N, C-alpha and C positions, 0 to 999 in steps of 0.2 A: 405448181404450189409451193410454198414454203413449208417444208414439214415440220419446222420448228414453231409454226403458228398453228399448227393443227391441234384440235382438241381430240382428247381420247374417248372412244366409245367402247362399250364392254356389252357383249352379249353371251348370256348363258343359255346352255342347251341342254334339257332334261333327258336323260337316256331311257327311252321307252319304246319307241319302236322306229322302224324303218319309216322315212317320211311319205307322206303322199302329195300328189299335185296342189294341193290345197297349202301345205307347209311349205313347199317351194315357192309359189307366187306369193303367200301371204307373209312369210318370215324369212325365208333363205335367201331368196334372191334380193330382196331390201337390204338385208343386213351385208351381203357381200358387196352390195353397190356402196357401202360407206368407206370402205377401203381406199375409194377414190378422194374422199374428202376428210377423213379422219384417220389420225391412229389407231388401229383397232385391235381388239383382244376377243376371242371367241374360247369360252371353255364348257368342257362337258362336266354337268354338275351330278357326278356320281353321288355324292354323298346325300344330296336332296333325294335321289331314288331310294334311298335306303329306308324312307318312310314307309314305304309300301313294298319293296322288291325284296324278298327272303331269300331268294335263289341264287348263291354266288356265282355260279356259273352262267344263268341268265343275266345277271348285271354285267359280268364281264363281257358277255356277246352283246349287250345293248351298247355298251361303250365303243366297242369295235363298230358296230352298224353306224352309230351316230358319225363316229370320226370318217368311216369310209364315205358315208352320204355326203358330208360337207365337202370332202375333198373332191369327191365325184362331181359336185355341183360346182366347183370352181375355186374353192377356198386354196389360196396360195400361201403355205406356211412360211414362206421367205417375205411376204408382204404383211403378214399379222403375227399376233401370237396366239398358238392354238394348243390349248394344255387341259390337263384333266385337274378337277377341282382338288382331288385327293393328293396331288403332287405339290401343294402349295400349302403347307402347314401354318403359314402366317394367317390364313384365312381363319383358322379354328380358335387360334388366339385373341384374335380381333373380335370374334363372335361372343367369346366369354366377355370381353371389355365391355362391348355393346349392350350385354345382357344386364348389365349393373346400372345401366342408365335409361332402362325401359320398364314401365309399370307391367304387371303381369296383365291387368285388365286391358291394356292396349294390345297386348298380344292376343287375348282371347277375342278381341275383334276382327283378327285375322280372317280372311276370306275362306281359306282352306278349312282352319279350325271351326268355322261358325258352320260351314257345309257338312262337315263331319257329324256335328252335334245335331244337325238338322236331319240327317239321315239315320239317327238312332244309334250312331258308333260311340265307340269310347276311343277317342284319338290318342293317338302316343304323344308324347312330349316333344318328339321330333316335329309332329305337324304344329303343335303349339309354337315351336320356335323356329319354325321355317323361316318366317321373315327376316328374323335376326341373322340366319346364316346368311340369306340371300343381301342383307345389307354389308354384311361382311365381304360376300364376295366384291360386292361393288367396291366399297370404301377401301379396300386394301389395295385396290388397284389405282387409286386415285382418277377414277373414272370422272370426266366432266360431263358425260351424256350418258344415256341409257335408252337403246330404242324401244319404244312401246306403241302399242296400237292406239287409236283416239280414245278407247273405251278402258285402258288400263294406266292411265297415269297414276292413279290413287294407289297402286302397287307398290310406286317409288316413294310415297309420302313418308313412310316409317324410316326410310333411309336417309331421307332428307332431314327429318325431325331429329333422328339420333346425331346425324353430323353437326348439325345446329347446336344441339344441346351439349355436346362435348366441346365443340367451339366456345360456345358461353362460359363454360367451367375454366377450361383449360387454354383458351386463347384462341384467336382466328387462325386458320391454317393448319391447326391440328389435324382435321380432316378435310376433304375436298367435299363441297356439297354438290351433289351432282343433279343435272337437270334432265327432264324427259324430252328425248327427241322423238316426236311424234310422227310416226311413219305412215303413209297412206297406203296401205295394203288392199288391194282387191277383194272383192268378195268372190270367193270362187264356189261354184254349184257343184254338187255331188251329182251323179248319174240319176239320182230321184228327183233332182231340181232343188233340194234343200241344200244349206250350206254344207260343204263336203267335211265330213267328220268321220273318224273311225269309229267312234262310239254308234253311228248311226248307220255303219256298215255300207257306205256309200262313194267309198273313196276310190280314186284312181292311183294305185301304188306307184312310186316314182320309178322303180327298177322292174317292173312288172316285165315279163316276156313279150316279145311281139305278138305273138298269137293271143295272148290272154288280154293284151292291150287292145287289140282290135274288137275281140269279144264285148269288152266292158263299153267300148265306145258304140257298138251297134246296141247294145242294152240301154242306151240313155233314154230315158221317157221323154215323148214328144208328143205333138197333138197327131191326130189321126187324118188330115186332109188328104184329099186324094190328090195325085202326083201332078195333075194339071193345073189344081188349084193355087192362087197365090198365097204366101205364106210369109208372115211377119216374124223377122229375124229377132227383132232385139226383144230380150227377155227369154228368149228359149235357151234351155241348157247348152244345146250344141253350139249355138252361135256365141253366146257368152265365153264358153271354153275356148272355142276357135279363136275369138277375138284377143286372147290373151297371149296366143302362141302365133298366131299368123302376123303378116305385116299388115299395116294399115289399109294397103291396094288389095290385097288378098281378102282381108274381111269386108271391105266394100264391094268385092266383086260376088262373094256368098250372098251378102243381103240382097244384091240386085238379082241374081238369079232364083232366090227364094221368092222374092216380089212378083217376077215375070211369071211364074209358074212352070210346070214341065221340068221342074228341078225337086226332087222329093228329099224328105229327110233323111232317107237311107244314104242319097248322095251326099248330104251335108255330113252325116256320120263317116263316111269314108274319107272325105275330105279332111275331117278332125283327126281321124286315126293317121293320116298320112303325116299331116304338120307334128301331131304329137311324137310320132315315131322318129322323125328326122330330130327333133330336141331330144329326146329321151334315149335314144340308142346309144349315141357317145357317153352318154352319164351312167348307162347302165354296164356299160364295158369297164368303165374307170372304177365305177362300183365294185364288180366282181375282182378286178386287179387288186386293189387295196383290200377287200375284206377277205381274199384268201392268202392275205400276206400279213397277218397280224405282227410279225416282226417289225415291218416297215412302219405300221402305225404306231408302234410302242417307239420306235426311233424318232417319228415325227413328234410326238406328243411328248417324250422326253426333252427334246430340243426346246420346244415350247414351254414346257415348265422351268427350264434353266432361267429363260428370259423372263417368264412370270415372276420367280422367286426372288430375282433381283429387284424389280419393282416392290413387291410385296415388303420384302425385307427392308427397303427404304423407308416406306410408309410406317412399319411396326415401329422401327427404330424411333423415328419422331415421335409417334404415339406414346412408346414408352418413356421417352425422356420426358414429355409434357406431364405424365401423368404420376410420375416419380418412381418409374420400375426401370431397374437398370440390371 
């Protein structure tokens, strides 16, 4: 593929926790696959986390957790740009420029701000302006597309609206108007059968130890048919998780064994554990290696930031010239 014909895709990662299996299949793996078809940039949104995280040591740790997680999952810093948001100061200058072109009422309709009000909280200004900083993250990198889930397209609308508005005032090409790149992420069930979510406490952590992984697999909620009874694979949590990891042939074989009877849910859980362990064990080892070497993580992120600043500086120079600031 002609690299010069590729469009740029940008993905931001908020540093909050070590990912679980749902994060991997729903966000990490689809994002990493974009490297084959796009110029890509992945950034750790540490300043976004500041709206809620007040412990500096915790925040530093979360950044390293995220960096080690994505590298363990296969992110190759030689094939993409991987950086900390805070290492690119142009983001914050552009955020101020954008703030001069948005009505406060538009920010007050932001999802995070409205959710905080609905919970009876007194949200800080960072939560109110969160969409502006997100827009600056995207626009400063001249991103053509931003990967989003099918239900998240509206999150990009403010960014598109601001870029279009500024282009109308200062001329086309001042900012690149990004498009949503809708990714088809699978629904990953948790051990209780509901959507896997940290808030529900039903996750399978991505880098959990082998013994703990097996224990979680065996705890998955299933029906109580006797061993000899035929069982329906489709829709069961064990089978739906197995399908995500195993080959189509292996998934078909499990479905047939369940349908014949004489093969229990306990057998299926053991098979699930085995395929998960085969997938996750190498990632677990790489995560430990990276996480225990913060100096190497800093080196990788510093190199990525140098490349990111080159792009951001060009964007900001163009914007400054258009708006009349030198």
